[in-house]
Backbone as a printed PyTorch tensor [residue, N CA C, xyz], in Angstrom:
tensor([[[-16.6270, -19.1340, -15.6180],
         [-16.0810, -17.6840, -16.0710],
         [-16.2300, -17.2300, -15.1890]],

        [[-14.7760, -15.6740, -14.7550],
         [-14.9260, -14.9340, -13.7410],
         [-15.1400, -14.0450, -14.0920]],

        [[-15.3960, -13.5360, -13.1660],
         [-16.0420, -11.7360, -13.7150],
         [-14.8640, -10.4170, -14.1490]],

        [[-15.3130, -10.2700, -14.8430],
         [-14.5450,  -8.9280, -15.4920],
         [-14.8390,  -8.1580, -14.4690]],

        [[-13.2740,  -7.6960, -13.8650],
         [-13.0500,  -6.7900, -12.8500],
         [-12.4280,  -5.7120, -13.2230]],

        [[-13.3980,  -4.2490, -13.0000],
         [-13.1630,  -2.9570, -13.5810],
         [-13.1410,  -2.1790, -12.4570]],

        [[-12.1450,  -2.1300, -12.1660],
         [-11.5240,  -0.8210, -10.6640],
         [-10.1850,  -0.1100, -11.8660]],

        [[-10.2980,   1.2220, -10.9050],
         [ -9.6550,   2.4200, -11.5430],
         [ -8.0000,   2.3400, -11.2000]],

        [[ -8.2260,   1.6650,  -9.3190],
         [ -6.1540,   1.0950,  -8.9660],
         [ -6.0470,   0.7520,  -7.9980]],

        [[ -5.5640,  -0.4500,  -7.4040],
         [ -5.3120,  -1.3820,  -7.0440],
         [ -6.0980,  -1.3440,  -5.9510]],

        [[ -6.1490,  -2.0760,  -4.8040],
         [ -6.3970,  -1.4540,  -3.4030],
         [ -6.6160,  -3.0430,  -2.3520]],

        [[ -8.2160,  -3.1370,  -1.5640],
         [ -8.3520,  -4.1840,  -0.6650],
         [ -9.0760,  -4.7590,  -1.7140]],

        [[ -9.2890,  -6.2190,  -0.5420],
         [-10.4600,  -7.3660,  -1.9230],
         [-11.8380,  -6.7290,  -2.1760]],

        [[-12.3950,  -7.3860,  -3.0210],
         [-13.9190,  -7.0680,  -3.2050],
         [-14.6200,  -7.8450,  -2.3670]],

        [[-15.6230,  -6.7130,  -2.2380],
         [-16.9420,  -7.8380,  -0.9900],
         [-18.3750,  -7.2850,  -2.4350]],

        [[-19.0130,  -8.3360,  -1.9620],
         [-20.3740,  -8.5820,  -2.5080],
         [-21.1040,  -7.5990,  -2.0390]],

        [[-21.9920,  -6.9530,  -2.8920],
         [-23.3180,  -5.8950,  -2.3630],
         [-23.8970,  -6.4630,  -2.8280]],

        [[-24.1360,  -7.5400,  -3.1860],
         [-25.9990,  -7.4320,  -3.7190],
         [-25.6890,  -9.2080,  -4.2240]],

        [[-26.0090,  -9.9970,  -4.2770],
         [-25.8530, -11.9560,  -4.1730],
         [-26.1720, -12.1080,  -5.8560]],

        [[-27.3650, -11.0270,  -6.6710],
         [-27.5950, -11.5030,  -8.0950],
         [-28.3450, -12.1640,  -8.0250]],

        [[-28.6910, -12.5540,  -9.6590],
         [-29.9030, -13.7220,  -9.5070],
         [-29.3140, -15.1240, -10.0930]],

        [[-30.0700, -16.1450,  -9.4500],
         [-29.4690, -17.3920,  -9.1890],
         [-28.5060, -17.6010, -10.8580]],

        [[-29.1950, -17.6380, -11.7100],
         [-27.8570, -18.0570, -13.1900],
         [-27.8630, -16.6630, -13.8070]],

        [[-27.1320, -16.5930, -14.9460],
         [-27.0230, -15.6300, -16.2530],
         [-28.0660, -14.6750, -15.8170]],

        [[-27.8910, -13.6130, -16.1110],
         [-29.1570, -12.6900, -16.7040],
         [-28.8960, -11.8130, -17.4640]],

        [[-30.2270, -11.0310, -18.1490],
         [-30.0980, -10.4280, -19.3380],
         [-29.0680,  -8.5520, -18.7780]],

        [[-28.3670,  -8.0520, -19.7670],
         [-27.5150,  -7.0420, -19.3020],
         [-28.6240,  -5.8060, -18.7080]],

        [[-29.6390,  -5.7950, -19.7460],
         [-30.5220,  -4.7290, -19.2660],
         [-31.0600,  -5.1470, -17.5460]],

        [[-31.3980,  -6.1490, -17.1190],
         [-31.6930,  -6.2820, -15.7370],
         [-30.5430,  -6.0240, -14.6820]],

        [[-29.1440,  -6.5300, -15.1800],
         [-28.0090,  -6.1040, -14.5610],
         [-27.5810,  -4.5960, -14.6490]],

        [[-28.2190,  -4.0090, -15.1670],
         [-28.0340,  -2.5840, -15.2280],
         [-29.1760,  -1.2350, -14.0460]],

        [[-30.1290,  -2.9170, -14.6280],
         [-31.3310,  -2.0630, -12.9900],
         [-31.1240,  -1.9650, -12.1420]],

        [[-30.3560,  -3.4460, -11.7830],
         [-29.7590,  -3.6020, -10.2890],
         [-28.7960,  -2.3810, -10.3540]],

        [[-27.4150,  -2.4840, -10.9860],
         [-26.3430,  -0.8580, -10.6630],
         [-27.5760,  -0.1230, -10.2800]],

        [[-28.6370,   0.7260, -11.9110],
         [-29.1850,   1.9980, -10.7370],
         [-29.5970,   1.6890,  -9.8300]],

        [[-30.3000,   0.7470,  -9.5190],
         [-30.9690,   0.6490,  -7.9920],
         [-29.6250,   0.9270,  -6.4740]],

        [[-28.3280,   0.2290,  -6.9610],
         [-27.4920,   0.4600,  -5.9200],
         [-27.0890,   1.5040,  -6.2790]],

        [[-26.8150,   2.3320,  -7.1570],
         [-26.0780,   3.4060,  -7.0350],
         [-27.0620,   4.0640,  -6.4310]],

        [[-28.2660,   4.5990,  -6.9870],
         [-29.3680,   5.5920,  -6.0320],
         [-29.0730,   5.1890,  -4.9790]],

        [[-29.6750,   4.1550,  -4.5800],
         [-29.1800,   4.0150,  -2.7480],
         [-28.1290,   4.6080,  -2.7720]],

        [[-26.9300,   4.5010,  -3.0770],
         [-25.4250,   5.0990,  -2.1440],
         [-26.2380,   6.6020,  -2.4260]],

        [[-26.4480,   7.3750,  -3.3950],
         [-26.1440,   8.4340,  -3.6800],
         [-27.2450,   9.3050,  -2.9190]],

        [[-28.1750,   8.1440,  -2.2090],
         [-29.3440,   8.9970,  -1.1340],
         [-28.9200,   8.6640,   0.0680]],

        [[-27.5580,   8.0340,   0.1180],
         [-26.4190,   7.9980,   1.4430],
         [-25.8680,   9.2200,   1.3500]],

        [[-25.6260,  10.2210,   0.4670],
         [-24.4210,  10.7730,   0.7770],
         [-23.4880,  11.1950,  -0.2360]],

        [[-23.4490,   9.5270,  -1.4000],
         [-22.5050,   9.4510,  -1.9930],
         [-22.2750,  10.4100,  -3.9440]],

        [[-21.5430,  10.6220,  -3.8160],
         [-21.5350,  11.1950,  -5.8890],
         [-21.1970,  10.0980,  -6.5230]],

        [[-21.5880,   9.9540,  -8.0360],
         [-21.2400,   9.1950,  -9.0540],
         [-20.1470,   9.9920,  -9.5990]],

        [[-19.2970,   9.5060,  -9.6640],
         [-18.1030,   9.6070, -10.1090],
         [-18.0150,   9.7060, -11.8450]],

        [[-18.3200,   8.3980, -11.5390],
         [-18.2630,   7.8120, -12.9070],
         [-18.7810,   6.2990, -13.2230]],

        [[-19.5530,   6.2040, -15.0030],
         [-20.2840,   4.8640, -14.9730],
         [-20.3890,   4.9560, -16.2990]],

        [[-20.2610,   3.1900, -16.4430],
         [-20.2140,   2.6430, -17.7090],
         [-20.5050,   1.3440, -17.7840]],

        [[-21.1570,   0.6300, -18.9500],
         [-21.5620,  -0.0900, -18.7930],
         [-21.4350,  -1.1350, -17.3770]],

        [[-22.2460,  -2.1430, -16.4640],
         [-21.7900,  -3.1110, -15.8590],
         [-21.0520,  -2.5320, -14.6330]],

        [[-20.4050,  -0.9030, -14.9780],
         [-19.8630,  -0.4760, -13.4700],
         [-19.9240,   0.4140, -13.0560]],

        [[-19.5070,   0.9900, -12.4320],
         [-19.4290,   2.7280, -11.5890],
         [-18.0720,   3.0470, -10.2970]],

        [[-18.0220,   4.1740, -10.0820],
         [-17.2480,   5.0510,  -9.3200],
         [-18.0980,   6.1050,  -8.6280]],

        [[-17.9380,   5.5450,  -6.8910],
         [-18.7980,   6.3370,  -6.2550],
         [-17.7800,   7.3020,  -5.2960]],

        [[-17.9720,   7.8610,  -5.1130],
         [-17.2180,   8.8950,  -4.2420],
         [-17.4490,   9.5110,  -2.2930]],

        [[-17.3750,   9.4960,  -1.6260],
         [-18.2900,   9.9980,  -0.5560],
         [-17.0170,  11.2220,  -0.3160]],

        [[-17.5740,  12.3180,   0.4120],
         [-16.0760,  13.4740,   1.2280],
         [-16.3420,  13.9570,   2.5970]],

        [[-16.0300,  13.6000,   3.3520],
         [-16.3100,  14.2010,   4.6510],
         [-14.9740,  14.8030,   5.5660]],

        [[-16.0490,  16.3100,   6.0710],
         [-14.7760,  17.3830,   6.3320],
         [-14.1210,  16.9510,   7.5450]],

        [[-13.0840,  17.1430,   7.2520],
         [-12.6610,  16.7490,   8.8780],
         [-11.9120,  18.0160,   9.5250]],

        [[-12.4820,  18.5350,  10.8340],
         [-11.7590,  19.4810,  11.3000],
         [ -9.9090,  18.9680,  11.8720]],

        [[ -9.2220,  19.9960,  12.1460],
         [ -7.7590,  19.4120,  12.9200],
         [ -7.9720,  20.1380,  14.1290]],

        [[ -7.9650,  19.1460,  14.8450],
         [ -7.9660,  19.4240,  16.2400],
         [ -6.4190,  19.8210,  16.9040]],

        [[ -5.7910,  19.4080,  16.0110],
         [ -4.3420,  18.9250,  17.1130],
         [ -3.5390,  20.3930,  16.2780]],

        [[ -3.9790,  21.5300,  15.5400],
         [ -3.5990,  22.9060,  15.0640],
         [ -4.3650,  23.5320,  16.0630]],

        [[ -5.4520,  23.2350,  16.5330],
         [ -6.2980,  23.9870,  17.5580],
         [ -5.6680,  24.3200,  19.3430]],

        [[ -4.8200,  22.4060,  19.3560],
         [ -4.2860,  22.5320,  20.8670],
         [ -3.0140,  23.1080,  20.4940]],

        [[ -1.6890,  22.8970,  19.2560],
         [ -0.9060,  24.1950,  19.1510],
         [ -1.1050,  25.7260,  19.2650]],

        [[ -2.7330,  26.3390,  19.0720],
         [ -2.6810,  27.5400,  19.5510],
         [ -2.6910,  27.8300,  20.6830]],

        [[ -3.4820,  26.4760,  21.4840],
         [ -4.1760,  27.1260,  22.6040],
         [ -2.2700,  27.0700,  23.9700]],

        [[ -1.8580,  25.9830,  23.3810],
         [ -0.4340,  26.0870,  24.3250],
         [  0.5290,  27.0480,  23.8340]],

        [[  0.3860,  27.5110,  22.7260],
         [  1.1040,  28.7490,  21.8590],
         [  1.0430,  29.9720,  22.8420]],

        [[ -0.3540,  29.9960,  23.1760],
         [ -0.8860,  31.6930,  23.9090],
         [ -0.6700,  30.6630,  25.8510]],

        [[ -0.0270,  29.9630,  26.1880],
         [ -0.5510,  29.4650,  27.4890],
         [  1.6120,  30.1110,  27.7740]],

        [[  2.1880,  29.8470,  26.6540],
         [  3.3840,  29.5070,  27.0800],
         [  4.1250,  30.9050,  26.4330]],

        [[  3.7900,  31.7060,  26.0070],
         [  3.2030,  33.1600,  25.6870],
         [  3.4710,  34.1010,  26.8800]],

        [[  2.0510,  32.8860,  27.6480],
         [  1.6160,  34.5450,  28.9480],
         [  2.7230,  33.8740,  29.9920]],

        [[  3.0780,  32.5610,  29.8940],
         [  4.2700,  32.1340,  30.8980],
         [  5.3380,  33.0780,  30.8110]],

        [[  5.9140,  33.2770,  29.1440],
         [  7.1730,  34.0280,  29.0850],
         [  6.8120,  35.2450,  29.5650]],

        [[  5.9050,  35.8600,  29.2010],
         [  5.6800,  37.5780,  29.7100],
         [  5.6700,  37.3910,  30.6070]],

        [[  5.0160,  36.5900,  31.8910],
         [  4.8120,  36.7450,  33.4310],
         [  6.4210,  37.0340,  33.9470]],

        [[  7.3440,  35.9040,  33.3470],
         [  8.9880,  35.7610,  33.7380],
         [  9.3980,  36.7680,  33.3600]],

        [[  9.0870,  37.5030,  32.6090],
         [  9.6270,  38.7720,  31.9580],
         [  9.5720,  40.1770,  33.1160]],

        [[  8.2000,  40.1390,  33.3060],
         [  7.5320,  40.9770,  34.6010],
         [  8.0970,  41.1540,  35.6640]],

        [[  8.2040,  39.2000,  36.0770],
         [  9.1320,  39.2850,  37.4910],
         [ 10.3940,  39.1490,  37.2580]],

        [[ 11.3030,  39.4430,  36.2300],
         [ 12.3350,  39.8360,  36.0290],
         [ 12.8360,  41.2820,  35.9500]],

        [[ 11.2910,  42.1910,  35.7650],
         [ 11.7340,  43.9450,  35.9240],
         [ 11.6310,  44.2610,  37.2360]],

        [[ 10.9160,  43.2520,  38.1280],
         [ 10.6350,  43.4650,  39.2390],
         [ 11.3730,  43.2470,  40.0870]],

        [[ 11.9540,  41.8710,  40.2090],
         [ 13.2590,  41.4080,  40.5120],
         [ 14.4610,  42.2380,  40.7760]],

        [[ 14.6700,  42.6910,  39.3080],
         [ 15.8950,  44.1540,  38.6950],
         [ 15.5920,  44.9670,  40.0570]],

        [[ 14.2790,  45.8860,  39.7340],
         [ 14.0820,  46.7080,  40.4430],
         [ 14.4480,  46.2810,  42.1260]],

        [[ 14.1420,  45.5810,  42.7070],
         [ 14.5500,  44.9810,  43.5420],
         [ 15.7380,  45.2500,  44.3030]],

        [[ 17.1170,  44.4530,  43.2790],
         [ 18.0770,  44.4650,  43.2990],
         [ 18.8300,  46.5260,  43.3090]],

        [[ 18.1000,  47.0110,  42.2760],
         [ 19.1150,  48.4640,  42.5930],
         [ 18.8460,  48.7420,  43.5360]],

        [[ 17.2050,  48.5880,  44.1950],
         [ 16.9800,  49.6570,  45.5180],
         [ 17.4160,  49.3500,  46.4760]],

        [[ 18.5420,  47.3130,  46.2310],
         [ 19.5230,  47.1200,  47.5480],
         [ 20.9820,  47.3130,  47.6390]],

        [[ 20.8120,  47.8090,  45.8870],
         [ 22.4130,  47.9900,  46.2670],
         [ 22.4840,  49.5830,  46.3980]],

        [[ 21.3970,  50.4350,  46.7000],
         [ 21.5850,  52.0290,  47.2860],
         [ 22.4270,  52.1890,  48.2990]],

        [[ 22.8520,  50.8600,  49.0400],
         [ 24.0570,  50.9050,  50.1970],
         [ 25.3110,  49.7890,  49.9240]],

        [[ 26.3000,  50.2280,  50.6940],
         [ 27.1070,  49.2590,  50.6070],
         [ 26.9480,  47.7050,  50.8420]],

        [[ 26.3880,  47.2270,  51.7800],
         [ 25.9370,  46.1640,  52.6210],
         [ 25.0240,  45.5460,  52.1380]],

        [[ 23.9760,  46.2060,  51.4200],
         [ 22.4890,  45.5480,  50.3640],
         [ 23.0200,  45.4440,  48.8220]],

        [[ 24.9660,  45.5880,  48.6730],
         [ 25.2040,  45.8930,  47.3020],
         [ 25.3180,  44.2460,  47.5850]],

        [[ 25.8540,  43.6900,  48.2380],
         [ 25.9910,  41.8520,  48.4480],
         [ 24.9870,  41.3210,  48.2920]],

        [[ 23.6310,  41.9690,  48.1500],
         [ 23.0870,  40.4550,  47.9220],
         [ 21.6520,  41.2310,  46.5790]],

        [[ 22.2940,  43.1120,  46.6360],
         [ 21.6380,  43.7190,  45.6410],
         [ 22.2710,  43.2220,  43.6670]],

        [[ 23.5910,  43.0910,  43.6940],
         [ 24.2430,  41.9630,  42.7120],
         [ 23.7160,  41.1010,  42.2620]],

        [[ 23.8400,  40.3240,  43.2010],
         [ 23.2600,  38.2680,  42.9280],
         [ 22.0410,  38.6140,  41.9270]],

        [[ 21.2920,  39.3920,  43.0300],
         [ 19.5460,  39.3850,  42.8750],
         [ 19.6410,  40.4290,  40.7890]],

        [[ 20.2400,  40.9030,  40.7730],
         [ 20.3550,  41.6860,  39.3270],
         [ 20.3220,  41.1730,  38.5140]],

        [[ 21.4240,  39.7790,  38.8690],
         [ 22.2740,  38.8840,  37.8330],
         [ 21.1520,  37.8260,  37.5290]],

        [[ 20.3000,  37.7650,  38.3020],
         [ 19.2690,  36.6790,  38.3920],
         [ 18.1160,  36.9590,  37.6650]],

        [[ 18.1130,  38.7520,  37.8680],
         [ 16.3310,  39.1740,  37.2490],
         [ 17.1330,  39.2140,  35.9370]],

        [[ 18.0660,  39.4320,  34.7820],
         [ 18.2830,  39.4080,  34.0550],
         [ 18.6380,  37.9920,  32.8650]],

        [[ 18.7020,  36.8440,  33.5900],
         [ 18.5890,  35.5810,  33.6610],
         [ 16.9720,  35.0470,  33.3690]],

        [[ 16.2230,  35.6060,  34.5480],
         [ 14.9060,  35.5980,  34.0260],
         [ 14.3390,  36.0660,  33.1060]],

        [[ 14.8580,  37.3820,  32.9790],
         [ 14.0690,  38.1900,  31.8910],
         [ 14.5310,  37.4940,  30.6450]],

        [[ 16.1210,  37.0440,  30.3560],
         [ 15.7830,  36.6820,  28.9940],
         [ 15.1030,  35.2910,  28.9400]],

        [[ 15.5360,  34.6170,  30.3630],
         [ 14.3900,  33.0060,  30.2680],
         [ 13.1350,  33.4620,  29.9470]],

        [[ 12.2130,  34.5960,  30.2110],
         [ 11.3150,  34.5360,  29.7720],
         [ 11.2040,  34.9840,  28.1330]],

        [[ 11.6280,  35.6430,  27.6490],
         [ 12.0200,  36.1660,  26.2180],
         [ 11.9490,  34.9840,  25.3700]],

        [[ 12.9040,  34.2070,  25.7260],
         [ 12.7160,  32.6020,  25.1040],
         [ 10.9410,  31.4620,  25.2800]],

        [[ 10.9270,  31.6540,  25.9250],
         [  9.7680,  30.9230,  26.0580],
         [  8.7480,  31.3930,  25.5540]],

        [[  8.7330,  32.8190,  25.5480],
         [  7.5830,  33.6910,  25.0860],
         [  7.8870,  33.4770,  23.4660]],

        [[  8.7350,  33.3420,  22.8760],
         [  9.1710,  33.2330,  21.4350],
         [  9.0790,  31.8960,  21.0230]],

        [[  9.4080,  30.6380,  21.7510],
         [  8.6610,  29.6340,  21.9740],
         [  7.6180,  29.7520,  21.8610]],

        [[  6.6170,  30.1460,  22.4130],
         [  5.5980,  30.2970,  22.3860],
         [  4.7950,  30.3310,  21.0870]],

        [[  4.9390,  31.6780,  20.5120],
         [  4.6170,  32.4660,  19.3340],
         [  4.9630,  31.7580,  18.4620]],

        [[  6.0550,  30.7690,  17.8950],
         [  6.3060,  30.0730,  16.9390],
         [  5.7150,  28.4840,  17.0390]],

        [[  5.0270,  28.1300,  18.4580],
         [  4.2510,  26.8980,  18.7840],
         [  2.6750,  27.2830,  18.5710]],

        [[  2.3560,  28.2670,  18.5890],
         [  0.8520,  29.2000,  18.1480],
         [  1.1520,  29.7420,  16.5510]],

        [[  1.7030,  30.2610,  16.2100],
         [  2.2450,  30.3060,  14.6590],
         [  2.0440,  28.8580,  13.7610]],

        [[  2.6810,  28.2250,  13.9970],
         [  2.5450,  26.9930,  13.5720],
         [  1.1100,  26.2660,  13.8080]],

        [[  0.2380,  26.5000,  15.1690],
         [ -0.7090,  26.2060,  15.0930],
         [ -1.8420,  26.9830,  14.1750]],

        [[ -1.6080,  27.5340,  14.1160],
         [ -2.6230,  28.3090,  13.1790],
         [ -2.4590,  28.4420,  11.8940]],

        [[ -0.8190,  28.0230,  11.5090],
         [ -0.7400,  27.2010,   9.9920],
         [ -1.1970,  26.0630,   9.6080]],

        [[ -1.5750,  24.9160,  10.5990],
         [ -1.7400,  23.4350,  10.6540],
         [ -3.2370,  23.6440,  11.0460]],

        [[ -3.7140,  24.4950,  11.3460],
         [ -5.2170,  24.5630,  12.3500],
         [ -6.6420,  25.0060,  10.7580]],

        [[ -6.2330,  24.0080,   9.6200],
         [ -7.7970,  24.3560,   8.9730],
         [ -8.0820,  23.3030,   9.2070]],

        [[ -9.8000,  23.0100,   8.7920],
         [-10.1250,  21.6830,   8.0470],
         [ -9.5470,  21.5230,   6.9460]],

        [[ -9.8650,  20.0090,   6.7470],
         [ -9.2560,  19.1580,   5.5330],
         [-10.4400,  17.9820,   5.3840]],

        [[-10.0440,  17.8470,   3.8130],
         [-11.5960,  16.8840,   3.2640],
         [-11.0070,  15.5000,   2.7900]],

        [[-11.2530,  14.1070,   3.2660],
         [-11.3610,  13.1090,   3.2700],
         [-11.9140,  12.7880,   1.9660]],

        [[-11.3180,  12.2090,   1.2260],
         [-12.3040,  11.7970,   0.1590],
         [-11.7130,   9.8640,   0.2820]],

        [[-13.1610,   9.0100,  -0.1370],
         [-12.8400,   7.6980,  -0.2310],
         [-13.7070,   7.3890,  -1.2530]],

        [[-13.4170,   6.4080,  -2.2670],
         [-13.7010,   5.6560,  -3.2430],
         [-13.8420,   4.7780,  -3.4210]],

        [[-14.8700,   3.7680,  -3.9900],
         [-15.9700,   2.8340,  -4.0630],
         [-16.0060,   2.1600,  -6.1510]],

        [[-14.9360,   0.7330,  -6.0350],
         [-16.1990,   0.9540,  -7.2250],
         [-16.7030,  -0.6500,  -7.4050]],

        [[-17.4930,  -0.1170,  -8.3450],
         [-18.7220,  -1.3360,  -7.9010],
         [-19.0610,  -1.6470,  -9.5110]],

        [[-18.6210,  -3.2230,  -9.2640],
         [-19.2430,  -3.9790, -10.8580],
         [-20.0900,  -4.9720, -10.6470]],

        [[-21.0060,  -5.7430, -11.9570],
         [-21.1970,  -6.6490, -11.9070],
         [-20.8060,  -7.7430, -12.6460]],

        [[-21.2870,  -9.2530, -12.2720],
         [-20.6260,  -9.6930, -13.1850],
         [-22.0550, -10.5370, -14.0120]],

        [[-21.5810, -11.5820, -14.9110],
         [-23.2180, -11.6820, -15.8310],
         [-24.3440, -12.2380, -14.8650]],

        [[-23.9050, -13.0380, -14.0550],
         [-25.1810, -13.2480, -12.9470],
         [-26.0180, -12.2240, -12.3370]],

        [[-25.4510, -10.8790, -12.0760],
         [-26.1260,  -9.9030, -11.4660],
         [-25.2920,  -9.6150,  -9.9230]],

        [[-24.3330, -10.1130,  -9.7090],
         [-24.1550, -10.4070,  -8.7260],
         [-22.7800,  -9.0050,  -8.7230]],

        [[-23.3970,  -8.1570,  -7.4340],
         [-22.9090,  -6.3990,  -7.6520],
         [-21.1650,  -6.6580,  -6.3500]],

        [[-20.2840,  -6.9060,  -7.2180],
         [-19.3570,  -5.9550,  -6.5270],
         [-18.7070,  -5.2160,  -5.5120]],

        [[-18.0850,  -5.0980,  -4.8710],
         [-17.0680,  -3.2810,  -4.5900],
         [-15.8180,  -3.9460,  -4.1920]],

        [[-15.5530,  -2.3590,  -3.9840],
         [-13.4050,  -2.6050,  -3.6000],
         [-13.6220,  -0.6350,  -3.1490]],

        [[-13.1310,  -1.1930,  -2.3220],
         [-12.5950,   0.4390,  -1.9920],
         [-11.1610,   0.4640,  -2.7740]],

        [[-11.2570,   1.9540,  -3.3750],
         [ -9.9190,   1.9170,  -4.2310],
         [ -9.3090,   3.5180,  -3.6730]],

        [[ -9.4670,   4.1860,  -3.1580],
         [ -9.0180,   5.0200,  -2.3270],
         [ -9.6960,   5.7920,  -1.6030]]])
């Protein structure tokens, strides 16, 4: 005779967690063994979600921190810093170009220097904006999350206990 299967959703193959008694046994003895098993799992940090005659549903939860969000925040801050330094460099380069333009001969070097300074300033602004966006994405995804695991446990007529991951 096959064992009744009490499951809440399809998942992996069931595994035997208690070999049971050599032959058919009383329902009271099966319930005692089920209570012993669920009690040991509760002592290990599992929660009993549901219990019925000869079957139980256990759940564990684990807090998981999101390290990717922290890395994105750090990368965004670094990119923002590089953008600010590039913008400051562009301002100083522009001032040097303006000083060179005070003479006619210096204008030959000053005008291209001013153009390069504008490009450097614009690039720094773009990098700073991208860094801000990456940092904001890191802040948005940086919170901890909770992982749940559910296990269905049931017994057959010999008292053998089966367990199966269901979520």
